[in-house]
N, C-alpha and C positions, 0 to 999 in steps of 0.2 A: 545489695539489691533488696527489694521488698520481701515480705514473707506473707503467705496466705494463711498462716496460723498465728497471726499477731494476737497477743493476749487481750488487747484493749479494743473495745468496739467504738470508742469515741476518743477524741484528743484529750490528753491530760489537762488539768485545770490551768496550767500555766502556758498552754499552747493555743494558737489561733485555730480557727475552724479547718484550715488546710494543714494542720499539724506543725506549722513552723513556730519556732521559739526564738527569743533574742539570743544572739551568740554570747552576750555579756563579756566581751573581750576584756573589759577593764577588770574583771574579777579573776583572771588567770594569775596564778602565783609565779614568783620568780623561778621556783622549781619546775613548774609546768612549762614555762618558756624555755628553760634550760634543757628539758627533755626533748622538746621540739628541735632545738639547736643541735643536740647530740645526734638525734636521728637524721636530721638534714645533712649534717657534715658527713656522716658515715655513708649515706646513700649517694649524695652528690659527688663524692670522690670515686665511688664505684661505677657509676652509670655511664660516663663517657666511653664510647666504644661498645656499649652494651644496649643502651636504650635507643629507641628510634629517634631519627632527626626531629620529627614532629614533637615528641615529648621534650627533648632537650631545648628546642626553640621555645616551647611553652614555659618551661621552667625559667628561662631567661627573661622573656618578655613580660611575664607576670611579676617579676621581681621577688620571687619566693625566697631568694637568698637573704633577704632582709631579716635580721635577727628576730627571734620570737615567733609565736604562733600568729599566722596572718589574720588580719581583721577582715571579716567577710565583706563589709561594706566597701573597703578599699579594693579588695580583690574583685568584687562584682563590678565596680566602676571600670576597672581595666578590661575585664572580660566582655562587658557590654559593648565597649568600643571595638573589640576585635571580632566577636561572633554573636553578640546578642544574648549570651548566657549570663546567669548570675548564680551565686552560691547562697543557699538558705540553710539555716540551722534547724534541725529536728531533734526530738528527744531520744531517738534510737531508731530501730527498724520501724517502718511505717506500713500500713496496709497497702496492698497492691494497687488499688485504684488511686490512692493518694500519690504513690511513687510514680506511676505512669502519667498522671495528670501533670505533676511538676515537670517531668522530663519532656513531655510533649510540648510544654510551654517554656522550654529552655531555662528551667530552674533546677539546679543540681542540689539535692538534699545531702547534708553533711552533718555528722555528729559534732557536737561542740566540746566534748571532753577529750582528754589526752591520757594515754596509758601511763602507768606508774613507771618510775625509773627501773624497777626490777622486772618490767614486762617489755623490754625493748625488742625482743626477738619474736614474740608471738602474743597475739591478743585475739580472742575469738570474735568479739563484736567490733566492727569497724570504728575507729576513733578518728579524730581530726587529722592525724598524720596520714593515715591510710586514705581518707576521703580527699584531703586537699593535696598533699604531696603526690599521692598515687593517681588520682583521677583528674584534678583540675588542669594540669598542664596540657592534657590532650584536648580540653575544651577550647583552648586557644587556636587549635587547628581547624580551619573552616570546614574541611571535608568530614573530619571525625565529629565535629559539632553537629553537622547535618545528620550523620549516622545516629547519634544518640537521640536527637529529636525524632527521627523516623522510628527508632526503637520504641520510644515512649508511645507514639501513636499506634505502633504495632501491638504493644502491650494492652492498650485499651481494647483493641479488636480481639486479641487472644483470649481475654476474659470471657468473651461471648461464645468462644468455641471450646471452652474447657481445655485450653492448651498451654497453660502457663508453664507446665513442666518443660515443654519443648523450648519455649522462648527463654526460660531461665537458663537453659543450657547454652543457648546462643550468647547470652550476656556473659556467662561464666567463661566461656572459651574465647571470647573476644575482649570485652571490656575489662574483665578481671585477669585473665591469664593468656592473652593473645600474644603471638609472635608475628613478625613481619619480615619478609625477605627484602632487604635493601641492597643497592649496588655494592656496598662495602661488606655485606654479609648478613647473617641472621641477627635480628634485633628484637628487643622486648618493648611492648607498649602497654600491656595489661597492668592495671593498677595493683593487683595482688602480687605481681612480680616486682615491679619497680619500687614498691614500698617495703619489700622484704630483702634484707641483707643476704640471707641464705639462698632464697629462691632466685634472686638476680643472678647468682652464679650457677645454681643447679640447672635452671631452665636452658642455659646455653652450653654449659661445659660438661655436665654429667652424662655418662653414656647410658644411664638407666632408662630415661623416658623415650617414648616414641614422639617423633616430630612429623606431623602429617599435613599434607596440603589441605587447605580449607575447602570444604564442601558443606553447604548449609544443611542439607538433609542429614549428612553423616554426623555433623556436630550436634544437631538437635536430637539424635538418637543416643548420644553418648553420655553415660553416667559420669559423675565426677565425685571427688572427695573434697570435703570442706576442712579437714583437719590435718592435712599433710601435703607434701609436695605432689604436684600433678604427675601422672604417668603418661598422659597424652597432652601434647601441645599442638594446636592447629595453627598453621602458618598461612597468613594472607599474602598475596603478591603486592598489594597496595591498598591504601585507604579508599582510593577511588573505586576499586573493584569491590571492596566490602560494602560501600554505600550502594553501588549499582545493583549488586545481587539482592541487597535488602529491599531496595525500592521496587525492583522489577519482579520479585517473587510474589506469586499469588499464594498467600499463606493458607487460605481456607482449605483447598484441596490437599496441600502439603500436610496440614495437621491431620486430616482424615487418613492419608496414606501412612503417616507415622504411627497412628493409633493401631493400625493393622500389623505393625512390625514389632519385633522384639527390640528391647533396648540393647545397646552395645555395652558390655562391661568395661570398666576402667582397664586401661592398658592393652586392650584387644586390638589386633590388626585384622581388618576384614577385606574381602574381595572388593576391588575397585579403589582401595586407598592409594593415594600418591604418597608413598613412604619416603620421606626425606632422610630420616634416621630411624632405623629399626632398633628400638631400645633393648638393652640387655636385661632390664627388669631386676638388676641386682639390688637396687635400693628397696623395691617392694618385697623381694624375697627375704632380704635381711630383716625388714620390719616384721614380716610374718614369722620368721624364725625366732 
């Protein structure tokens, strides 16, 4: 997602006014393409039975199994036919207003670099594998595509209410680390999970985290960690319901109500939670010890 503490006030010299840059697909090395293939093979073998049906359909219909880092132009051509979205390259994290404008206009911003072979399991800044493998398959789903566009428009309004903290949490606990209840069982759809070999297993299998029914106000009060496995996962009943709640919520009074309440710490269970799994917190205690 964007950051409101971006170091630059204007686009880099090689970027357009909207911060986009050429992907320069032809400049990727054989080693970089091989890194993508290694990551893709590992995740695509792990995700059946774990990832949501919508994610797996998107992975298939966008032909992401083709060897090598995807070409954004080819990817965008397929996406445009499905949901009207396209993928554009940016030089890194972009200012909030830029991020929300792209999203509100169905342009998904993605980094064009890929991690080194010795960074397969963790990278702090999102790379092309996280952005494309993690996010883009969900953009092929019409309902989730509508949700992200609505989120972008909501972000533009949130800036006027000094409420980006709350909206950022909604993004974190849905787009990045969301779970969904499907007929076959609990599934993952958040990009931070589906692109992570370790968290793809942790989020569904480990007894440590809480798994809580989605409530938009609860989510927007909840703090999160950026440097470790999540200790709270929020479970939506369907993408239709996620979109409905997002579109029908009057966010201005909600933001004012949230500002009058304390934030909820990571791993906490509070009154009113629909607790699907009350986590043991063994992982968090082990890290603290």
